[in-house]
C-alpha positions as CSV (number, residue, x, y, z in Angstrom):
1,X,3.9,-13.2,17.5
2,X,5.8,-12.7,14.2
3,X,9.5,-11.7,14.7
4,X,10.3,-10.4,11.2
5,X,7.0,-10.0,9.4
6,X,4.8,-7.0,9.9
7,X,1.6,-5.9,8.2
8,X,3.3,-5.6,4.9
9,X,6.1,-8.2,4.8
10,X,9.5,-8.0,6.4
11,X,10.8,-4.5,6.8
12,X,13.6,-2.8,8.7
13,X,16.8,-0.7,8.6
14,X,19.4,-1.9,6.1
15,X,22.2,-3.7,7.9
16,X,20.4,-3.7,11.2
17,X,17.0,-5.4,11.2
18,X,17.4,-6.4,7.6
19,X,20.5,-8.0,6.3
20,X,21.6,-9.8,3.1
21,X,22.1,-13.0,5.3
22,X,18.4,-12.8,6.3
23,X,17.4,-12.3,2.7
24,X,19.4,-15.3,1.6
25,X,17.7,-17.5,4.2
26,X,14.3,-16.2,3.2
27,X,15.2,-17.2,-0.4
28,X,16.0,-20.7,0.9
29,X,12.8,-20.9,2.9
30,X,10.8,-20.5,-0.2
31,X,12.0,-23.9,-1.3
32,X,12.3,-25.7,2.0
33,X,9.2,-24.3,3.7
34,X,6.9,-23.2,0.9
35,X,7.9,-25.9,-1.6
36,X,8.3,-23.5,-4.6
37,X,9.9,-24.5,-7.9
38,X,9.9,-21.1,-9.6
39,X,10.2,-17.6,-8.1
40,X,9.9,-14.1,-9.7
41,X,11.7,-11.2,-7.9
42,X,11.5,-7.4,-8.5
43,X,12.7,-4.4,-6.6
44,X,12.3,-0.7,-6.1
45,X,15.0,2.0,-6.7
46,X,16.8,2.0,-3.3
47,X,20.6,1.7,-3.4
48,X,20.3,-1.5,-1.4
49,X,17.5,-3.2,-3.4
50,X,19.6,-5.0,-5.9
51,X,21.8,-6.5,-3.1
52,X,18.7,-7.9,-1.4
53,X,17.2,-9.1,-4.7
54,X,20.4,-11.0,-5.5
55,X,20.6,-12.4,-2.0
56,X,17.0,-13.8,-2.1
57,X,17.7,-15.1,-5.6
58,X,21.0,-16.8,-4.4
59,X,19.2,-18.5,-1.5
60,X,16.4,-19.7,-3.7
61,X,18.8,-20.9,-6.4
62,X,21.0,-22.7,-4.0
63,X,18.1,-25.2,-3.2
64,X,17.1,-25.7,-6.9
65,X,14.5,-22.9,-7.5
66,X,14.5,-21.3,-10.9
67,X,14.5,-17.5,-10.5
68,X,13.1,-14.8,-12.8
69,X,14.6,-11.4,-12.1
70,X,12.2,-8.6,-13.2
71,X,14.5,-5.7,-12.0
72,X,12.9,-2.4,-11.0
73,X,9.2,-2.7,-11.3
74,X,6.2,-1.7,-9.2
75,X,5.0,-4.2,-6.6
76,X,1.7,-5.0,-8.6
77,X,3.8,-6.3,-11.4
78,X,5.3,-9.0,-9.2
79,X,2.1,-9.8,-7.5
80,X,0.1,-10.1,-10.7
81,X,2.7,-12.2,-12.5
82,X,2.8,-14.5,-9.4
83,X,-0.9,-14.9,-9.6
84,X,-1.1,-15.5,-13.4
85,X,1.7,-18.0,-13.5
86,X,0.8,-19.7,-10.2
87,X,4.3,-19.2,-8.8
88,X,5.9,-17.4,-5.8
89,X,7.0,-13.8,-5.9
90,X,9.2,-11.6,-3.9
91,X,9.3,-7.8,-4.0
92,X,12.2,-6.0,-2.5
93,X,10.9,-2.7,-1.2
94,X,10.1,-0.6,1.9
95,X,7.3,1.2,0.2
96,X,6.9,4.7,1.5
97,X,9.8,4.4,4.0
98,X,13.1,6.4,3.5
99,X,15.9,4.8,1.5
100,X,17.8,3.5,4.5
101,X,15.0,1.1,5.1
102,X,14.2,-1.9,2.9
103,X,11.9,-4.9,3.0
104,X,10.9,-8.2,1.6
105,X,7.3,-8.9,0.5
106,X,6.5,-12.6,-0.3
107,X,3.6,-13.6,-2.5
108,X,2.1,-17.1,-3.0
109,X,0.1,-17.2,-6.3
110,X,-0.5,-13.4,-6.0
111,X,-1.5,-13.4,-2.3
112,X,0.6,-12.5,0.7
113,X,1.5,-15.3,3.0
114,X,-0.8,-16.5,5.7
115,X,0.3,-15.9,9.3
116,X,1.1,-19.6,9.6
117,X,3.3,-19.5,6.6
118,X,5.1,-16.4,7.8
119,X,5.8,-18.0,11.2
120,X,7.1,-21.1,9.4
121,X,9.5,-19.0,7.3
122,X,10.7,-17.2,10.5
123,X,11.3,-20.6,12.2
124,X,13.3,-21.7,9.3
125,X,15.4,-18.5,9.2
126,X,16.2,-18.8,12.9
127,X,16.7,-22.5,13.3
128,X,17.8,-24.3,10.2
129,X,21.6,-24.8,9.6
130,X,23.7,-25.3,6.6
131,X,22.4,-27.2,3.5
132,X,24.1,-29.5,1.0
133,X,23.6,-28.2,-2.5
134,X,21.9,-31.0,-4.4
135,X,20.7,-29.0,-7.5
136,X,21.2,-25.4,-8.5
137,X,18.3,-23.5,-10.1
138,X,18.6,-21.2,-13.1
139,X,18.5,-17.4,-12.9
140,X,17.2,-15.4,-15.9
141,X,16.4,-11.7,-16.4
142,X,13.1,-11.1,-18.1
143,X,10.7,-8.4,-19.2
144,X,7.8,-10.9,-19.3
145,X,6.4,-10.0,-15.9
146,X,6.1,-6.3,-16.9
147,X,4.7,-7.0,-20.4
148,X,2.0,-9.4,-19.1
149,X,1.1,-6.8,-16.4
150,X,0.6,-4.1,-19.1
151,X,-2.1,-6.2,-20.7
152,X,-4.6,-5.5,-17.9
153,X,-4.9,-1.8,-19.0
154,X,-6.8,-2.9,-22.1
155,X,-9.7,-3.8,-19.8
156,X,-10.2,-0.1,-19.1
157,X,-11.1,0.8,-22.7
158,X,-9.7,4.3,-22.1
159,X,-9.9,7.0,-24.8
160,X,-7.7,10.0,-25.2
161,X,-8.9,12.9,-22.9
162,X,-8.3,16.6,-22.8
163,X,-7.0,16.5,-19.2
164,X,-3.8,18.1,-18.1
165,X,-2.4,15.8,-15.4
166,X,0.5,16.0,-13.0
167,X,2.1,12.9,-11.4
168,X,4.7,12.3,-8.7
169,X,6.4,8.9,-8.9
170,X,8.4,9.4,-5.6
171,X,11.7,8.6,-7.4
172,X,10.4,5.1,-7.1
173,X,9.5,1.9,-8.9
174,X,6.8,3.3,-11.3
175,X,8.9,6.3,-12.5
176,X,9.0,4.9,-16.0
177,X,5.8,2.9,-16.4
178,X,3.6,5.7,-15.0
179,X,4.7,8.1,-17.7
180,X,4.5,5.4,-20.4
181,X,1.0,4.3,-19.6
182,X,-0.6,7.8,-18.9
183,X,1.0,9.7,-21.8
184,X,-1.3,8.1,-24.3
185,X,-4.5,9.1,-22.6
186,X,-4.1,12.7,-21.5
187,X,-3.6,16.0,-23.3
188,X,-0.5,17.0,-21.2
189,X,1.4,15.1,-18.6
190,X,3.8,16.7,-16.1
191,X,5.9,14.4,-14.0
192,X,8.2,14.9,-10.9
193,X,9.9,12.3,-8.8
194,X,11.2,10.4,-11.8
195,X,14.9,10.6,-11.4
196,X,15.9,7.9,-8.8
197,X,19.5,7.9,-7.6
198,X,19.3,5.2,-4.9
199,X,18.8,7.6,-2.0
200,X,16.1,10.0,-3.0
201,X,13.1,7.6,-3.0
202,X,10.2,9.2,-1.0
203,X,12.5,12.1,-0.1
204,X,10.2,15.1,-0.2
205,X,8.1,13.5,-2.9
206,X,5.4,10.8,-3.3
207,X,2.2,10.1,-1.4
208,X,3.6,10.9,2.0
209,X,4.8,14.4,0.8
210,X,1.8,15.7,-1.0
211,X,3.1,19.3,-1.0
212,X,5.1,18.4,-4.0
213,X,2.2,17.3,-6.2
214,X,0.1,20.2,-4.9
215,X,2.8,22.6,-6.1
216,X,3.1,20.9,-9.5
217,X,-0.7,21.0,-10.0
218,X,-0.8,24.7,-9.3
219,X,2.3,25.5,-11.3
220,X,1.1,23.6,-14.4
221,X,-2.6,24.6,-14.0
222,X,-3.3,20.9,-14.1
223,X,-6.8,19.4,-13.8
224,X,-5.6,17.1,-11.0
225,X,-2.5,15.2,-9.8
226,X,-1.6,11.6,-8.9
227,X,1.0,11.0,-6.2
228,X,2.4,7.4,-5.9
229,X,4.5,5.8,-3.2
230,X,7.9,4.2,-3.6
231,X,6.8,0.8,-4.8
232,X,3.7,2.0,-6.7
233,X,1.0,0.0,-5.0
234,X,-0.8,3.0,-3.7
235,X,-1.6,6.6,-4.6
236,X,-3.4,9.7,-3.5
237,X,-5.2,12.3,-5.5
238,X,-5.3,16.1,-5.5
239,X,-7.8,18.2,-7.4
240,X,-7.1,21.4,-9.5
241,X,-7.2,23.5,-6.3
242,X,-4.6,21.3,-4.6
243,X,-7.2,19.8,-2.2
244,X,-6.3,16.3,-1.1
245,X,-8.6,13.3,-2.0
246,X,-7.5,10.4,0.1
247,X,-8.0,6.7,-0.4
248,X,-11.5,6.6,1.3
249,X,-12.7,9.3,-1.1
250,X,-11.2,7.6,-4.1
251,X,-13.1,4.4,-3.1
252,X,-16.2,6.5,-2.8
253,X,-15.8,7.9,-6.3
254,X,-15.2,4.5,-7.9
255,X,-17.9,2.6,-5.8
256,X,-20.5,5.3,-6.7
257,X,-19.7,4.8,-10.3
258,X,-19.8,1.0,-10.1
259,X,-23.2,1.2,-8.3
260,X,-24.6,3.5,-11.0
261,X,-23.5,0.8,-13.6
262,X,-24.9,-2.0,-11.5
263,X,-21.4,-3.4,-11.2
264,X,-20.8,-3.0,-7.4
265,X,-21.1,-6.6,-6.2
266,X,-23.5,-6.9,-3.2
267,X,-23.5,-3.1,-3.0
268,X,-20.7,-3.4,-0.5
269,X,-17.2,-1.9,0.0
270,X,-14.4,-2.9,2.3
271,X,-12.6,-0.3,4.4
272,X,-10.4,-0.4,7.5
273,X,-10.9,0.8,11.0
274,X,-8.9,3.9,10.0
275,X,-11.7,5.1,7.8
276,X,-13.4,8.4,8.6
277,X,-16.9,8.2,10.1
278,X,-18.1,10.8,7.5
279,X,-17.2,8.5,4.6
280,X,-19.1,5.6,6.2
281,X,-22.2,7.8,6.5
282,X,-21.9,8.9,2.9
283,X,-21.8,5.3,1.7
284,X,-24.8,4.5,3.8
285,X,-26.7,7.4,2.2
286,X,-26.0,5.8,-1.2
287,X,-27.3,2.4,0.0
288,X,-23.8,1.0,0.0
289,X,-22.8,-1.3,2.9
290,X,-19.4,-0.8,4.6
291,X,-17.4,-3.8,6.0
292,X,-14.5,-2.7,8.2
293,X,-11.3,-4.7,8.7
294,X,-8.1,-4.4,10.7
295,X,-5.4,-2.1,9.1
296,X,-3.4,-3.7,6.3
297,X,-4.3,-4.4,2.7
298,X,-4.0,-8.2,3.3
299,X,-6.9,-8.0,5.7
300,X,-8.9,-6.0,3.1
301,X,-8.1,-8.5,0.4
302,X,-9.0,-11.4,2.6
303,X,-12.5,-10.0,3.1
304,X,-12.9,-9.1,-0.5
305,X,-11.9,-12.6,-1.6
306,X,-14.1,-14.4,0.9
307,X,-17.3,-12.6,-0.1
308,X,-16.4,-11.6,-3.7
309,X,-16.8,-7.9,-3.3
310,X,-15.7,-5.5,-6.0
311,X,-13.7,-2.9,-4.2
312,X,-11.9,-2.1,-0.9
313,X,-8.9,-0.4,0.5
314,X,-7.3,2.0,2.9
315,X,-7.4,5.7,3.3
316,X,-3.6,5.7,2.8
317,X,-4.3,4.9,-0.9
318,X,-4.0,1.1,-1.1
319,X,-7.1,0.3,-3.2
320,X,-8.1,-3.1,-4.7
321,X,-10.3,-3.3,-7.7
322,X,-11.0,-7.0,-7.4
323,X,-12.8,-7.3,-10.8
324,X,-9.5,-6.5,-12.4
325,X,-6.6,-7.1,-9.9
326,X,-6.2,-8.8,-6.5
327,X,-3.7,-6.2,-5.4
328,X,-3.5,-2.6,-4.6
329,X,-2.2,-0.7,-7.7
330,X,-1.7,3.0,-7.6
331,X,-1.2,3.4,-11.4
332,X,-4.1,1.2,-12.4
333,X,-6.5,2.8,-10.0
334,X,-5.4,6.3,-11.0
335,X,-6.2,5.4,-14.6
336,X,-9.6,4.1,-13.5
337,X,-10.2,7.5,-12.1
338,X,-9.6,8.9,-15.6
339,X,-12.3,6.5,-16.8
340,X,-14.8,7.6,-14.2
341,X,-14.2,11.3,-14.9
342,X,-14.6,10.8,-18.6
343,X,-17.7,8.7,-18.5
344,X,-19.5,10.8,-15.8
345,X,-18.4,14.1,-17.2
346,X,-18.1,15.4,-13.6
347,X,-15.3,17.1,-11.7
348,X,-13.6,15.6,-8.7
349,X,-15.3,18.1,-6.5
350,X,-18.7,17.1,-7.8
351,X,-18.0,13.5,-7.4
352,X,-17.2,13.8,-3.7
353,X,-19.6,16.6,-2.8
354,X,-22.0,14.3,-0.8
355,X,-19.2,13.5,1.6
356,X,-19.1,15.4,4.9
357,X,-15.9,14.2,6.6
358,X,-15.6,14.2,10.4
359,X,-12.6,16.0,12.0
360,X,-9.9,13.3,12.2
361,X,-6.3,13.4,13.2
362,X,-3.4,11.0,13.5
363,X,-0.2,11.3,15.4
364,X,2.8,9.1,14.9
365,X,4.7,8.6,18.1
366,X,8.2,7.2,17.9
367,X,8.6,4.1,19.9
368,X,11.1,1.2,19.5
369,X,9.3,-0.6,22.3
370,X,5.9,-0.9,20.7
371,X,4.6,-3.0,23.6
372,X,3.7,0.2,25.5
373,X,0.6,0.2,23.3
374,X,-0.8,-2.5,25.6
375,X,-0.1,-0.6,28.8
376,X,-3.2,-0.6,31.0
377,X,-3.2,3.2,31.2
378,X,-3.5,3.4,27.4
379,X,-6.2,0.8,27.2
380,X,-8.1,2.6,29.9
381,X,-8.0,5.9,28.1
382,X,-9.1,4.3,24.9
383,X,-12.1,2.6,26.6
384,X,-13.1,5.8,28.4
385,X,-12.9,8.0,25.3
386,X,-14.8,5.5,23.1
387,X,-17.5,5.2,25.7
388,X,-17.8,9.0,26.0
389,X,-17.9,9.6,22.2
390,X,-20.0,6.6,21.4
391,X,-21.1,6.5,17.7
392,X,-20.0,10.1,17.1
393,X,-16.3,9.3,17.5
394,X,-13.6,6.8,16.8
395,X,-10.5,5.9,18.8
396,X,-7.8,3.7,17.3
397,X,-4.4,3.2,18.9
398,X,-2.1,0.7,17.3
399,X,1.6,-0.2,16.7
400,X,2.7,0.2,13.2
401,X,3.5,-3.0,11.4
402,X,6.1,-1.3,9.2
403,X,7.9,1.3,11.3
404,X,8.9,1.9,15.0
405,X,5.8,4.0,15.6
406,X,2.6,4.0,17.6
407,X,-0.2,5.5,15.5
408,X,-3.0,7.3,17.4
409,X,-6.0,8.0,15.2
410,X,-9.0,10.0,16.6
411,X,-12.1,11.2,14.9
412,X,-14.9,13.2,16.5
413,X,-17.6,15.7,15.5
414,X,-16.2,18.3,17.9
415,X,-12.6,19.3,16.9
416,X,-11.8,21.0,20.1
417,X,-12.6,17.9,22.1
418,X,-10.7,15.9,19.6
419,X,-7.5,18.0,20.1
420,X,-7.9,17.8,23.9
421,X,-8.0,14.0,23.9
422,X,-5.1,13.8,21.4
423,X,-3.0,15.8,23.8
424,X,-3.9,13.4,26.6
425,X,-2.7,10.5,24.5
426,X,0.6,12.2,23.5
427,X,1.3,13.2,27.1
428,X,0.6,9.7,28.4
429,X,2.8,8.0,25.8
430,X,5.6,10.5,26.6
431,X,5.3,9.5,30.3
432,X,5.4,5.8,29.4
433,X,8.5,6.2,27.2
434,X,10.3,7.9,30.1
435,X,9.6,5.2,32.6
């Protein structure tokens, strides 16, 4: 079992689970364990992010790694540059978490580390002592990672549209680039969440607080709105009425378009076990096969890579367009939506009209001891419910890999029955926490 790494790198509360000392050792491990010679590092807009960026850089430099500091950039910039240059990358971010959390994502040639590599890094962090400095690497600040990343947008062949678009950058890492890239392709652009101060990242804005983009869309009479998370690797969409279009529906829009263009490789999409049963039925009706993975974009990417699929992602908004990028990228995918809308000449409502979503609810239960998810009483309730609901329902209970939470996701055709069972799970978890 990993001690520091979760589903999306290392993440924790600043000064508690995540310290600059830990970050320094992670930087050293990139040389000692992963054998890197060059490292690119970026960060989001949290007040602690530069401290952690410099700590990782110092650790790496102390063992001879040459370090490129990209500053504040979205995660996809670091991941893409790591892939193109065949080097290691580190992104300092806690994604959609509040500012008092932070994290370290490590990439090897554009891909997250394997479980074996993560465990090797953790062993190094906990067991290696002091080092003699034999050679010291160079540290430079460079815009090259961002400039190379911008080149991928030429693949879209976008033309100027007449859309009025609202965006919410969560006071995060894509606050500047989102405005820069979108402004040239829409009639009007209205932006919120673009004034980071170190502590306001994800605070009432971004893809976990969609009420902000919904209000902006209605206020500006926009055609639709894009809401990004703190590090810019995911986004969610709202239409002109403020109705939410989640990651599953976004994948449906793009996959349907790709299939119509004979560009959907193997007529298959990759989703996670969190995906709604209604979306799976809609894909099947289109003749599109669905492959389901465990939660986490690294699992989605692994499946896409192994079988060379075109698209996959999570309903949270991590979406990978593998023909263009091997990473989830909120800005790139949102601009791909512009392309689909322009070329199909359809509204968002028309594009998702074939989907009949099943009632689905998720509860986040605070739990610092996440082992209670394996209690026999929980597993018995999961087994009993899934057997009762059969193919008409879904039961998923899992510990979050990024926060001290147990996530209970239920989907069933009968909403009253769904609510009843959800209450049973919440009550049982409350009992277990009090024991």
